[in-house]
Structures are given as C-alpha cells and as structure tokens.
C-alpha positions in Angstrom: 0.0 0.0 0.0 1.3 3.4 -1.0 1.9 6.1 1.6 -0.2 9.0 1.1 2.1 12.1 1.1 5.7 12.8 0.7 6.3 16.4 2.0 9.4 18.1 0.8 10.6 21.5 2.0 12.7 23.1 -0.8 15.0 25.9 0.3 17.2 27.8 -2.3 20.3 28.7 -0.2 22.6 30.4 -2.7 21.6 29.2 -6.1 19.4 32.1 -7.3 21.1 34.2 -10.0 20.1 37.5 -8.3 21.9 36.7 -5.1 25.2 38.9 -5.3 28.3 37.6 -3.5 26.5 34.3 -2.6 29.6 32.2 -3.5 31.8 34.3 -1.1 32.7 32.7 2.2 31.6 35.7 4.3 28.1 35.7 2.7 27.8 32.1 3.1 28.9 32.1 6.7 26.4 35.0 7.4 23.6 33.3 5.8 24.3 29.9 7.6 24.3 31.9 10.9 20.9 33.3 9.9 19.5 29.8 8.8 20.5 28.2 12.2 19.1 31.0 14.2 15.8 31.3 12.4 14.8 28.7 9.8 16.3 25.7 11.3 14.6 26.3 14.5 11.3 26.7 12.6 11.9 23.3 10.9 13.0 21.2 14.0 10.2 22.5 16.2 7.6 21.4 13.7 5.0 19.2 15.7 5.1 16.7 12.9 8.6 15.7 11.6 7.4 13.5 8.7 9.0 15.7 6.0 12.3 16.2 4.3 14.2 19.5 3.8 16.7 20.1 0.9 18.7 23.1 1.3 20.1 23.6 -2.2 23.6 25.3 -2.8 25.8 25.9 -5.7 28.0 22.9 -6.4 31.2 25.1 -6.4 30.5 26.3 -2.9 30.4 22.8 -1.3 33.8 23.0 0.2 33.0 26.2 2.0 29.5 25.0 3.1 30.8 21.6 4.5 33.7 23.3 6.4 31.2 25.8 8.0 28.7 23.0 8.9 31.4 21.0 10.7 31.5 23.8 13.2 27.8 23.4 13.9 25.7 20.9 15.7 24.7 18.0 13.6 21.6 18.5 11.5 18.6 16.1 12.1 18.5 13.3 9.5 15.5 14.9 7.6 17.4 18.1 7.0 20.0 18.0 4.3 22.3 20.5 2.5 22.6 19.2 -1.0 24.3 20.3 -4.2 21.8 21.8 -6.7 22.6 19.3 -9.3 21.8 16.4 -6.8 18.6 17.8 -5.4 16.3 16.3 -7.8 17.7 12.9 -7.4 17.4 13.1 -3.7 13.7 14.2 -4.2 12.8 11.3 -6.5 14.4 8.7 -4.1 11.6 6.4 -3.0 8.9 8.8 -4.3 7.3 5.7 -6.1 6.3 4.7 -2.6 3.9 7.6 -2.4 0.6 8.7 -3.8 1.2 12.5 -3.6 4.0 14.9 -3.5 4.0 18.3 -1.7 6.8 20.7 -2.4 7.0 23.5 0.2 8.8 26.7 -0.5 10.5 28.8 2.0 13.6 31.0 2.0 16.5 30.2 4.2 15.9 33.1 6.6 12.1 32.8 7.1 9.8 30.8 9.3 6.6 28.6 9.1 4.3 28.2 12.0 5.4 25.0 14.0 2.1 23.4 13.1 2.5 23.9 9.3 3.6 20.4 8.4 0.9 18.9 10.4 -1.6 21.2 8.6 -0.3 19.9 5.3 -0.7 16.3 6.3 -4.3 16.9 7.5 -5.3 19.0 4.5 -7.2 17.4 1.8 -7.3 19.6 -1.4 -9.4 19.4 -4.4 -8.2 16.7 -6.8 -7.4 19.4 -9.5 -5.6 21.7 -7.1 -2.0 22.4 -8.0 -0.9 24.8 -5.2 -1.6 25.7 -1.7 -1.0 29.4 -0.9 -0.3 30.9 2.4 -1.4 34.5 2.0 -1.4 35.6 5.8 1.8 36.0 7.8 4.0 38.4 9.7 6.8 40.7 9.0 9.5 40.6 11.7 12.3 43.1 12.0 14.8 41.3 14.0 17.1 44.4 14.3 14.6 46.8 15.8 12.2 44.0 17.2 9.2 45.2 15.2 6.5 43.1 13.7 3.4 43.6 11.5 0.8 41.5 10.2 0.7 41.1 6.3 -1.6 39.5 3.8 -0.2 39.1 0.2 -2.1 37.4 -2.7 0.8 35.3 -4.0 3.8 35.4 -1.5 6.8 33.0 -1.6 5.2 30.7 0.9 3.4 28.1 -1.0 3.1 24.4 -1.5 3.1 22.8 -5.0 0.8 19.6 -5.1 1.5 16.7 -7.5 0.6 13.1 -8.0 3.9 11.2 -7.3 3.6 9.2 -10.4 3.1 12.3 -12.7 6.0 14.0 -11.1 8.2 11.0 -11.8 7.2 11.1 -15.4 8.2 14.8 -15.6 5.1 16.8 -14.7 5.9 20.4 -13.4 3.7 23.3 -12.7 5.0 26.4 -14.7 6.1 29.5 -12.7 7.8 31.5 -15.2 7.5 34.7 -13.1 8.5 33.1 -9.7 6.1 33.1 -6.8 3.8 35.7 -8.4 2.7 33.0 -10.8 1.4 30.6 -8.1 -1.9 32.5 -7.9 -2.4 31.7 -11.5 -2.3 27.9 -10.9 -5.4 26.0 -9.7 -5.0 26.9 -6.1 -6.5 27.0 -2.6 -5.8 29.3 0.1 -4.7 28.0 3.6 -6.2 30.4 6.1 -4.0 30.4 9.2 -1.3 33.1 9.5 1.4 30.7 8.8 4.7 32.5 8.0 7.1 35.2 9.1 9.4 37.0 6.9 12.4 37.8 8.9 14.3 41.2 8.4 17.9 40.8 9.6 19.8 43.6 8.1 21.1 42.0 4.9 17.9 41.3 3.1 17.9 42.2 -0.6 14.2 41.9 -1.5 12.5 42.4 2.0 12.2 45.6 3.9 10.1 46.4 7.0 7.3 48.4 5.4 4.0 49.0 7.2 2.0 52.0 6.1 -1.1 51.0 8.1 -0.4 51.4 11.9 -3.3 49.1 12.7 -1.2 46.2 11.4 1.6 46.8 13.8 1.9 44.1 16.6 2.4 45.4 20.1 6.0 44.7 21.1 4.9 42.9 24.2 3.1 40.3 21.9 6.0 39.6 19.7 7.8 37.0 21.9 4.7 34.8 22.2 4.0 35.0 18.4 7.5 33.9 17.7 7.3 31.0 20.0 4.6 29.6 17.7 7.1 29.6 14.9 10.5 28.5 16.3 
C-alpha cells in the first residue's frame, strides 16, 4: 500500500542568479548563521517531523559550506544540505512509494508556523488543485524588534501539489515569473497566519514597510508570536 504524502521543503540557499556575492565565504557564513538562528529552529520545532528538507547550494561552494557546517551541531536526519545538481535525485528517491508529493517553498531566513507540516498532512485539497497558498503572515524586523501582520495574494510561501507518479514522469507546474505566478495555478488558500518574513539587516528583497499602523503588533506580544514559529 502506498503512503499518502511525501512532503519536501525546498530551500534555495545560494543558487538564485540574483543573489550577489552568494559564493563568497563571508556571505555563506552569514547566511548559515541566519539559517541556524531562524529557519532551522522553525523546522526542528515542527510538531510533525514527517518531511524532508533540501537546502540547495551551488556545487562550487560545497567545500565552504561543508567546512562551516562541521563547526555546527549535527543537523537532524531529515534536513539535508545538497548540491543543486543532486537535489532532484534526492527528491525522486523512493517517491514511487507515495501517492502525492507536496513541495513546500521557504527562503533560508524565514519561518513557518510550527504546526504547518501537520496542517499539510491533514489538509485534503481538491483533486485538481496544483498549489496551496499561505497569504497571511507576519513581517518581523529582528534588528529593531518590530512586527506587523501582512496579507499578500501570492507570496513566496506556497506548496506545489503533485501526483507522485506524474512528477516522476516529468510533470511540473510552470512558474515563469516566480512566486507571483502561483496565484495563476489551480490553487487553494490556507487560512491560518502561517509564515514570518524575517528582516535581519542584509535582506535584498525584503524590507520592513508598514503603512497601516493598525497592522503593527504590540511589542509585548512579539515573543509569544515567535514562540509559535520557532
């Protein structure tokens, strides 16, 4: 009997072409520090650990990354740093044993609610649904300890849904314009406020912008909110 869902968390560490200096040791060290401080804690504190994480890095930076990871506590067995060219082979391994494949997207400096993987295991989408979108989340300025609620139509916090057999045969959902295209797929909206965009001082694409004061979170509530994510 096939297992129902294989959930894979896909993290692009330094393989995006728009990441300047992402092959430099100082950039890699800083981002590994951020990953361990924020995103890793979000992953290891998930209430359901039935998922696999692939942190994808440029092949030519393997020596730097392995050296830096040696000075860190060992990662759990379900969280793997893998070369970009090997990531797909890892994903396909044993996929034939499953009915469905869920590919979760998150950046290497952001957070998901610690119940999110459990939510995915429990969720039963329409048979024609290709994506699950988290529209509601938070923006957290870790430098100045500020937080605001945000709601975006097609943010980079989504899960692509496939039949495992079709994925093995080469089925892929087209996202030519990145996460902004996810809303154009057959999709469903996941209602909880499930993500945190972390501002940490060296973000290139994320800034703390909140034009509506009513969306700002009282500073006394921020620690309790963060505890739900990491």
